[in-house]
C-alpha positions, 0 to 999 in steps of 0.5 A, a space after each residue: 508490129 500490131 494494125 492497132 499501133 501508132 507506129 503502124 498507122 502513124 508511121 509504118 503505113 504512111 512511108 511504105 505507101 509514099 516510098 513505094 508509089 514513089 519508086 513506082 512514079 520514077 519507074 523503078 518497078 523492081 526496087 518498088 517490089 523489093 522495097 515491099 519485100 523489105 517492108 513486109 520483112 521489117 513488119 514481120 521481124 518487129 516482134 523478134 528478129 530471130 523469126 526472120 530466118 525462118 521465113 526466109 529459109 521456108 520461101 526460098 525452099 518452097 521457091 526452088 520446090 515450087 518452079 521444079 514442079 512446074 512443067 517449064 523447068 524439066 531439068 528435075 529428074 525427081 518424079 514430081 509426084 515424090 518432089 510434091 510429097 517431099 515438099 509437103 513434109 518438109 513444110 510440115 515438118 517444120 510447122 510440126 517441130 516448132 508448134 507441136 513437138 512439145 504437145 506430143 512430147 507432153 502425151 508421150 510422157 503421159 502414154 508411156 510414164 517417161 520423163 522426156 525433156 520439153 523443148 519449150 520453143 517459142 512459136 514463129 509468128 505467122 508460121 501456120 499462115 504462110 506454111 498453108 499458103 506455101 504448101 498450096 502453092 506447091 500443089 498448085 505448081 504441080 497441078 500447072 497452075 502457076 506462072 510465075 518464076 521470079 524469086 522477087 515476085 514470089 517473096 512479095 506473094 508470101 510476105 506482103 505485110 497485110 496478109 502475112 500475119 493472119 491471112 486471109 490465105 490467099 493463092 499465088 494466081 490471086 495476087 501475082 496478076 495484080 501486082 503485074 498489072 500496069 493498072 496498079 502501078 499508080 496511085 488510085 484515090 477511091 481505093 485509097 479512100 476505100 482502104 481507109 474506110 474499111 481499115 477504120 471499121 476494122 479497127 473499131 471492131 478490134 480495139 473498141 469492140 473485141 477488146 471490150 468483150 475480152 475482159 468479160 471472156 478472159 475473166 470467166 474463163 482464166 479467172 473465176 472459179 466457178 460461174 453461175 448460169 448468167 455469168 457462165 452465157 455471158 462469159 461463152 457469148 463474150 468470147 464469141 463475139 470477141 473472136 468474131 470481132 477480133 478477127 474479121 476486124 483484123 482481115 478488114 484492116 488487112 484487106 483496107 491496107 492491101 487495097 491502098 497498094 491497089 491489091 484486093 484481097 479475098 473476102 474472108 467473112 461473110 456474116 457467119 453468124 447468120 448461118 442456118 446450118 453448119 455448112 452454111 457457117 463454114 462458108 461464111 466463116 474464115 473462108 480463105 481456111 475453109 477453101 484450103 481444107 476443101 481444096 487441099 485436104 477434103 477433095 484429095 481425100 475423095 471429097 464426095 466422090 467416094 462411098 457415103 461412108 467415105 465421104 463422112 470419114 472425110 469431113 471428120 478428118 478434114 475439120 479435125 486437122 483443121 482443130 489441130 491446125 488452130 493449135 496444139 491441144 486436145 482442146 483443139 482436137 475435140 473442137 475440130 471433131 465437133 465441127 466434124 461431126 455437126 457436118 456429118 449429121 447435116 449431111 445425113 439429115 439433108 439426106 433424109 430430106 429433113 427440114 425445119 423453120 429458118 429460126 429454129 435452124 438459127 437458133 441451134 447452129 449458133 448455139 452449136 457454134 457457141 458452145 463448140 468455141 467454148 472448147 476453142 478458147 478454154 486452155 484446159 478441159 477443165 475450164 471447158 467443163 467449168 464454163 459448160 456446167 455454169 450454162 447449164 445451171 449445174 454451178 448454181 443459177 443466180 439473178 440479179 438482187 433487184 429482181 429478189 422483190 418480185 421473184 423471191 418464191 423462186 429461192 425455194 428452188 435454190 435459186 439465188 439473188 445477188 451482183 450476177 456478173 461480179 466474178 467476171 468483172 462484169 458491169 451493168 453494160 455487159 448484157 447491153 453490150 452482147 445484145 448490141 452484138 447480137 443486133 449488129 451481127 444479125 441485121 447490120 450489113 457486113 464490111 464487105 457489103 459496105 465496101 461494095 456499096 463505097 461512095 466517096 461521099 462527106 458522109 462516109 469521110 465524117 463516118 471513117 474519122 469518127 471511127 479512127 479517133 474513137 478507136 486510136 483515143 483507146 490504144 492504151 488498151 491495145 492488145 495482140 489478135 487472137 488469131 496470132 497465137 495460130 
């Protein structure tokens, strides 16, 4: 079930909200939590009920291991570090089997010229997110940072539907105190108003903005045989903005939906395209994933407490793993490598006390991010090379044909004039959309700033209605969220 669907907005969400608070009003706390778990599992299995046993088995396994790791459960005689290692390996094995088995088989076939049969497994929805979330729970339990031993509460922590499919990746200690608080067991009308307000912003981001850019990005990457200079930049920038508005839109909708139940999910985006260096970008982009990579990979590897060479190595390892987490493909690995290399260069640059102007720093950072997204989006390296070749003018330079009379002298330099965006299904408004997107991400407040400043008013009510009605009117173009693939 998609957030951007009639079924979710008009049936699932209101029914779940009213039944949950009806049960709470009748002082049926366990029943209310049980219903919310049931509703979340129904939401999850809407796509394919075959996924349901996987998440149920995963939850039960991690609940048992997590409780066994906590000091309150001393009956387990196995050494706790061994038990933690077993739990992490089991989680990664589940993820690896479904997400990476065919990737490894195909590479073995290439390297040793074998003919192993591909498994062709369907990737269970959200497996990357709920696996990382539960690995974090096991590590937190090992560190004695969890204090929850009830399976129903644990199931609610894992399955809570707003953040189940694509995050944010949350910690147990962030969620369970909120569900336990007596102040959150009654309807709060300001939270309802704020939740609908934030949800409407996210819905507009996804349906109106991201899905518009998706047409040009998809055609440019997947369909066009070659791209001229302007078409290539329009393709890459379209994907750069599609990805941002798609994923941040999902996160806004998750945060908004959770607020209806008086639950505050962590911020996942903080205007990342305003970043002036790559480290700042990762403090702003997919913040909960960055936190996970830092706390559960980079720091256990030694973080910055080891020799400088080891620190740089740790950065590379962390971001290559981050790239592989996003998808089973060498383009994702290379994307992670690029970001790891950029962080290494940034660290060396700072150590040498070099500085540059803010405008130049932003320009370099944004263009690096835009170019690296090309590998993130490309299905194969050939697709990435096609787009990058066009961006650097190797596939020809074409200007709009109405410029021909003024710039005709450029023809002797093999510069052509014609319909520059035709091969990406671009129209006259494509460039305008890109310029407007730049203006929006650089000069507007982000949705979390609007959340912090929110006041119930007729102005905000009208704004919310405009966003909702505009978005709902475009549901005929509904598409899945990009991060459902990861």
